[in-house]
NUVO-583012 format. One record per atom (N, C-alpha, C): residue in one letter; atom name; x, y, z. Coordinates in pm, whole numbers. Layout:
% NUVO-583012
<pt "A","CA",<X,Y,Z>>,
...
***
This chain:
% NUVO-583012
<pt "M","N",<12762,6563,-5271>>,
<pt "M","CA",<12764,6439,-5304>>,
<pt "M","C",<12934,6382,-5351>>,
<pt "E","N",<12972,6311,-5310>>,
<pt "E","CA",<13096,6274,-5307>>,
<pt "E","C",<13111,6187,-5473>>,
<pt "D","N",<13207,6291,-5537>>,
<pt "D","CA",<13289,6245,-5678>>,
<pt "D","C",<13342,6087,-5680>>,
<pt "K","N",<13362,6024,-5737>>,
<pt "K","CA",<13431,5887,-5734>>,
<pt "K","C",<13554,5928,-5841>>,
<pt "V","N",<13708,5885,-5812>>,
<pt "V","CA",<13783,5877,-5941>>,
<pt "V","C",<13821,5793,-5932>>,
<pt "K","N",<13858,5704,-6115>>,
<pt "K","CA",<13888,5582,-6097>>,
<pt "K","C",<14053,5602,-6182>>,
<pt "F","N",<14145,5561,-6126>>,
<pt "F","CA",<14264,5534,-6133>>,
<pt "F","C",<14328,5408,-6195>>,
<pt "R","N",<14308,5439,-6347>>,
<pt "R","CA",<14356,5314,-6422>>,
<pt "R","C",<14517,5309,-6417>>,
<pt "G","N",<14577,5189,-6488>>,
<pt "G","CA",<14688,5165,-6473>>,
<pt "G","C",<14773,5098,-6326>>,
<pt "H","N",<14683,5118,-6197>>,
<pt "H","CA",<14728,5044,-6101>>,
<pt "H","C",<14743,4874,-6136>>,
<pt "N","N",<14663,4845,-6183>>,
<pt "N","CA",<14652,4680,-6187>>,
<pt "N","C",<14614,4630,-6336>>,
<pt "H","N",<14784,4551,-6393>>,
<pt "H","CA",<14745,4554,-6485>>,
<pt "H","C",<14774,4337,-6482>>,
<pt "V","N",<14612,4267,-6508>>,
<pt "V","CA",<14645,4111,-6484>>,
<pt "V","C",<14640,4071,-6612>>,
<pt "V","N",<14705,3947,-6619>>,
<pt "V","CA",<14664,3888,-6742>>,
<pt "V","C",<14635,3718,-6695>>,
<pt "E","N",<14480,3704,-6731>>,
<pt "E","CA",<14454,3567,-6662>>,
<pt "E","C",<14428,3484,-6757>>,
<pt "M","N",<14473,3342,-6789>>,
<pt "M","CA",<14451,3249,-6880>>,
<pt "M","C",<14376,3120,-6788>>,
<pt "T","N",<14312,3117,-6792>>,
<pt "T","CA",<14209,2944,-6800>>,
<pt "T","C",<14224,2870,-6911>>,
<pt "D","N",<14321,2736,-6933>>,
<pt "D","CA",<14338,2624,-6987>>,
<pt "D","C",<14356,2687,-7125>>,
<pt "R","N",<14440,2762,-7162>>,
<pt "R","CA",<14440,2846,-7315>>,
<pt "R","C",<14361,2871,-7377>>,
<pt "A","N",<14256,2846,-7319>>,
<pt "A","CA",<14077,2890,-7356>>,
<pt "A","C",<14033,2963,-7384>>,
<pt "N","N",<14057,3065,-7222>>,
<pt "N","CA",<13980,3186,-7191>>,
<pt "N","C",<14104,3241,-7149>>,
<pt "V","N",<14083,3381,-7192>>,
<pt "V","CA",<14138,3546,-7137>>,
<pt "V","C",<14066,3625,-7050>>,
<pt "R","N",<14149,3662,-6925>>,
<pt "R","CA",<14065,3796,-6883>>,
<pt "R","C",<14166,3886,-6866>>,
<pt "V","N",<14201,3978,-6943>>,
<pt "V","CA",<14289,4158,-6909>>,
<pt "V","C",<14254,4230,-6858>>,
<pt "T","N",<14294,4302,-6799>>,
<pt "T","CA",<14250,4466,-6695>>,
<pt "T","C",<14372,4531,-6715>>,
<pt "G","N",<14337,4649,-6699>>,
<pt "G","CA",<14454,4750,-6748>>,
<pt "G","C",<14398,4790,-6924>>,
<pt "V","N",<14327,4746,-7005>>,
<pt "V","CA",<14337,4750,-7147>>,
<pt "V","C",<14266,4903,-7168>>,
<pt "N","N",<14377,4975,-7236>>,
<pt "N","CA",<14297,5095,-7261>>,
<pt "N","C",<14219,5116,-7427>>,
<pt "D","N",<14273,4994,-7518>>,
<pt "D","CA",<14216,4976,-7648>>,
<pt "D","C",<14235,4857,-7690>>,
<pt "V","N",<14117,4850,-7831>>,
<pt "V","CA",<14182,4713,-7901>>,
<pt "V","C",<14245,4774,-8030>>,
<pt "E","N",<14361,4736,-8073>>,
<pt "E","CA",<14425,4807,-8185>>,
<pt "E","C",<14359,4726,-8308>>,
<pt "E","N",<14380,4583,-8287>>,
<pt "E","CA",<14390,4511,-8389>>,
<pt "E","C",<14296,4403,-8373>>,
<pt "L","N",<14227,4337,-8423>>,
<pt "L","CA",<14141,4218,-8396>>,
<pt "L","C",<14088,4103,-8529>>,
<pt "N","N",<14114,4011,-8508>>,
<pt "N","CA",<14097,3906,-8578>>,
<pt "N","C",<14092,3809,-8570>>,
<pt "D","N",<14032,3692,-8607>>,
<pt "D","CA",<14059,3525,-8559>>,
<pt "D","C",<14178,3479,-8516>>,
<pt "K","N",<14257,3525,-8568>>,
<pt "K","CA",<14426,3497,-8551>>,
<pt "K","C",<14460,3582,-8464>>,
<pt "E","N",<14454,3717,-8431>>,
<pt "E","CA",<14559,3835,-8319>>,
<pt "E","C",<14435,3862,-8286>>,
<pt "I","N",<14458,3930,-8133>>,
<pt "I","CA",<14402,4059,-8067>>,
<pt "I","C",<14542,4109,-8002>>,
<pt "V","N",<14516,4308,-8035>>,
<pt "V","CA",<14617,4327,-7999>>,
<pt "V","C",<14563,4453,-7904>>,
<pt "A","N",<14567,4471,-7806>>,
<pt "A","CA",<14546,4550,-7723>>,
<pt "A","C",<14662,4608,-7653>>,
<pt "A","N",<14574,4785,-7644>>,
<pt "A","CA",<14681,4849,-7576>>,
<pt "A","C",<14691,4860,-7434>>,
<pt "T","N",<14767,4855,-7347>>,
<pt "T","CA",<14721,4836,-7176>>,
<pt "T","C",<14805,4915,-7136>>,
<pt "D","N",<14799,4937,-6994>>,
<pt "D","CA",<14862,5057,-6920>>,
<pt "D","C",<15010,5023,-6914>>,
<pt "Q","N",<15077,4863,-6967>>,
<pt "Q","CA",<15188,4837,-6955>>,
<pt "Q","C",<15245,4796,-7086>>,
<pt "G","N",<15174,4834,-7214>>,
<pt "G","CA",<15246,4829,-7286>>,
<pt "G","C",<15142,4719,-7395>>,
<pt "A","N",<15154,4744,-7551>>,
<pt "A","CA",<15123,4664,-7636>>,
<pt "A","C",<15100,4525,-7629>>,
<pt "L","N",<14997,4430,-7577>>,
<pt "L","CA",<15009,4319,-7589>>,
<pt "L","C",<14902,4213,-7659>>,
<pt "L","N",<15014,4189,-7744>>,
<pt "L","CA",<14953,4039,-7838>>,
<pt "L","C",<14900,3898,-7787>>,
<pt "L","N",<14846,3856,-7848>>,
<pt "L","CA",<14699,3748,-7811>>,
<pt "L","C",<14685,3687,-7928>>,
<pt "A","N",<14734,3600,-7916>>,
<pt "A","CA",<14778,3511,-8051>>,
<pt "A","C",<14716,3380,-8045>>,
<pt "G","N",<14694,3306,-8185>>,
<pt "G","CA",<14566,3159,-8173>>,
<pt "G","C",<14480,3120,-8279>>,
<pt "S","N",<14428,3097,-8274>>,
<pt "S","CA",<14298,3077,-8341>>,
<pt "S","C",<14180,3033,-8319>>,
<pt "G","N",<14059,3123,-8361>>,
<pt "G","CA",<13987,3124,-8348>>,
<pt "G","C",<13895,3181,-8251>>,
<pt "L","N",<14020,3294,-8267>>,
<pt "L","CA",<13973,3406,-8139>>,
<pt "L","C",<13870,3555,-8183>>,
<pt "H","N",<13773,3540,-7987>>,
<pt "H","CA",<13693,3602,-8029>>,
<pt "H","C",<13669,3692,-7912>>,
<pt "I","N",<13633,3781,-7928>>,
<pt "I","CA",<13651,3884,-7811>>,
<pt "I","C",<13446,3893,-7723>>,
<pt "L","N",<13460,3825,-7611>>,
<pt "L","CA",<13334,3843,-7486>>,
<pt "L","C",<13293,3950,-7468>>,
<pt "K","N",<13378,4016,-7395>>,
<pt "K","CA",<13373,4131,-7303>>,
<pt "K","C",<13485,4240,-7368>>,
<pt "L","N",<13444,4355,-7396>>,
<pt "L","CA",<13510,4442,-7394>>,
<pt "L","C",<13471,4599,-7334>>,
<pt "D","N",<13525,4600,-7188>>,
<pt "D","CA",<13487,4748,-7132>>,
<pt "D","C",<13608,4848,-7079>>,
<pt "L","N",<13601,4942,-7168>>,
<pt "L","CA",<13714,5021,-7227>>,
<pt "L","C",<13677,5133,-7068>>,
<pt "E","N",<13605,5151,-7018>>,
<pt "E","CA",<13644,5209,-6926>>,
<pt "E","C",<13601,5141,-6765>>,
<pt "E","N",<13629,5067,-6727>>,
<pt "E","CA",<13651,4940,-6710>>,
<pt "E","C",<13779,4917,-6651>>,
<pt "G","N",<13834,4874,-6797>>,
<pt "G","CA",<14008,4817,-6841>>,
<pt "G","C",<13963,4674,-6888>>,
<pt "V","N",<13874,4646,-6927>>,
<pt "V","CA",<13891,4472,-6931>>,
<pt "V","C",<13851,4413,-7036>>,
<pt "L","N",<13937,4320,-7049>>,
<pt "L","CA",<13888,4285,-7195>>,
<pt "L","C",<13903,4095,-7149>>,
<pt "E","N",<13810,4005,-7169>>,
<pt "E","CA",<13754,3882,-7170>>,
<pt "E","C",<13707,3814,-7343>>,
<pt "A","N",<13838,3750,-7350>>,
<pt "A","CA",<13828,3616,-7493>>,
<pt "A","C",<13854,3515,-7456>>,
<pt "E","N",<13826,3496,-7567>>,
<pt "E","CA",<13820,3281,-7614>>,
<pt "E","C",<13865,3288,-7731>>,
<pt "G","N",<13868,3079,-7764>>,
<pt "G","CA",<13916,3039,-7871>>,
<pt "G","C",<14037,2945,-7829>>,
<pt "S","N",<14157,2953,-7904>>,
<pt "S","CA",<14274,2834,-7887>>,
<pt "S","C",<14385,2934,-7860>>,
<pt "F","N",<14464,2947,-7708>>,
<pt "F","CA",<14552,3063,-7729>>,
<pt "F","C",<14694,2973,-7764>>,
<pt "E","N",<14772,3057,-7885>>,
<pt "E","CA",<14887,2972,-7884>>,
<pt "E","C",<15026,3063,-7825>>,
<pt "A","N",<14965,3210,-7825>>,
<pt "A","CA",<15085,3314,-7772>>,
<pt "A","C",<15008,3380,-7667>>,
<pt "V","N",<15125,3455,-7600>>,
<pt "V","CA",<15072,3622,-7504>>,
<pt "V","C",<15203,3645,-7525>>,
<pt "E","N",<15249,3765,-7586>>,
<pt "E","CA",<15339,3872,-7587>>,
<pt "E","C",<15355,3991,-7561>>,
<pt "Y","N",<15435,4101,-7495>>,
<pt "Y","CA",<15401,4215,-7501>>,
<pt "Y","C",<15500,4236,-7600>>,
<pt "V","N",<15465,4406,-7708>>,
<pt "V","CA",<15540,4410,-7809>>,
<pt "V","C",<15562,4554,-7773>>,
<pt "R","N",<15686,4589,-7837>>,
<pt "R","CA",<15745,4749,-7760>>,
<pt "R","C",<15715,4848,-7862>>,
<pt "E","N",<15728,4797,-8006>>,
<pt "E","CA",<15759,4916,-8130>>,
<pt "E","C",<15699,4831,-8257>>,
<pt "A","N",<15650,4930,-8346>>,
<pt "A","CA",<15624,4873,-8439>>,
<pt "A","C",<15746,4873,-8543>>,
<pt "K","N",<15760,4722,-8674>>,
<pt "K","CA",<15834,4734,-8743>>,
<pt "K","C",<15805,4844,-8870>>,
<pt "P","N",<15929,4911,-8944>>,
<pt "P","CA",<15888,4959,-9038>>,
<pt "P","C",<15841,4915,-9174>>,
<pt "G","N",<15722,4974,-9241>>,
<pt "G","CA",<15720,4886,-9308>>,
<pt "G","C",<15590,4860,-9357>>,
<pt "R","N",<15515,4853,-9230>>,
<pt "R","CA",<15360,4807,-9223>>,
<pt "R","C",<15269,4990,-9150>>,
<pt "K","N",<15168,4949,-9176>>,
<pt "K","CA",<15062,5072,-9141>>,
<pt "K","C",<15007,5038,-9041>>,
<pt "G","N",<15001,5146,-8988>>,
<pt "G","CA",<14946,5186,-8827>>,
<pt "G","C",<15024,5169,-8630>>,
<pt "L","N",<14967,5186,-8557>>,
<pt "L","CA",<15042,5216,-8507>>,
<pt "L","C",<15107,5070,-8433>>,
<pt "F","N",<15031,4940,-8493>>,
<pt "F","CA",<15137,4840,-8437>>,
<pt "F","C",<15129,4726,-8560>>,
<pt "G","N",<15124,4818,-8664>>,
<pt "G","CA",<15143,4723,-8813>>,
<pt "G","C",<15229,4610,-8803>>,
<pt "G","N",<15345,4623,-8735>>,
<pt "G","CA",<15410,4522,-8759>>,
<pt "G","C",<15506,4526,-8617>>,
<pt "F","N",<15562,4371,-8568>>,
<pt "F","CA",<15599,4355,-8414>>,
<pt "F","C",<15785,4373,-8434>>,
<pt "A","N",<15825,4428,-8358>>,
<pt "A","CA",<15946,4427,-8305>>,
<pt "A","C",<15944,4350,-8184>>,
<pt "K","N",<16027,4258,-8139>>,
<pt "K","CA",<16017,4098,-8072>>,
<pt "K","C",<16175,4146,-8016>>,
***
C-alpha cells in the first residue's frame, strides 16, 4: 500500500468574491474569531480578515482551508503582536 504525504506551505491563496465570501488556503489555525475579525495563522503569516457579520462556513485544518462570509472591509497580513495585549495575536503591528 502506498502512503500519501501532503506537504502544506506550497499554495497559499486568498480568494474574495464581491467582498462577501472569502476562501483561504494554507491555513494552519484560527487564532481569533468574532463577528468583526477573523485572524488565521497561515503558511505566509497571520492573516487578519476584518468587517462585519463575519462567520466561518468551513474550516478544514487538515486540508488547510478556511471559508467565511460576511461584509469584508479589510484583508491584511500582520507580522507581530503589539505589546500590552494578551495572546499570540493580541495586538497587531502594522
